[in-house]
C-alpha positions, 0 to 999 in steps of 0.5 A: 660594357653595359651598365645597369642600375642597382640598389645598394644597402650598406647596412645589410650589405645587399645589392638588388636589381629591383628597387622593390625587393628590399630597403636600400640607401644608395643607387649605382649604375655598374658593370658586371665587373664592378658589381662583382667587386662590390659583392666581394667587398661586402663579403669581406666586410661580413667576414671581418664583422663576424671575427670582430664579434669575439673582441667584444667578449674580451675586455681591455682590447680597445677598438682602435687596436683591433685588426679585424675592425681595421680590415672591416673599415678598410673594405667599407671605405673601398665599398663607398669609393666604388659606390661613389664612382658608380653612383647616380648624381644623388648617391654621389652628392650624399657621399660627398655631403656626408664626407664619407670618403675623407 
């Protein structure tokens, strides 16, 4: 399986083949299957982010008791784990030095 370099933005949940296409935070070298998995994690994150928006309209529901936020956080962690696994040395170093996978 061939790996290709991609440029990832966690903030905008995008994966680009060309670094000039948009701003990005991290670089990975991934197979098509790994790329598909990361796209799926980003889709789940976006869906749960949309669902958690409604919690902000209801007072009295704390963040730590919100199922949608828990699921968003779970997929964010999975995305970072996959990015670390497929990341360049600089990407791995960034994730490790910021203790993101703790």
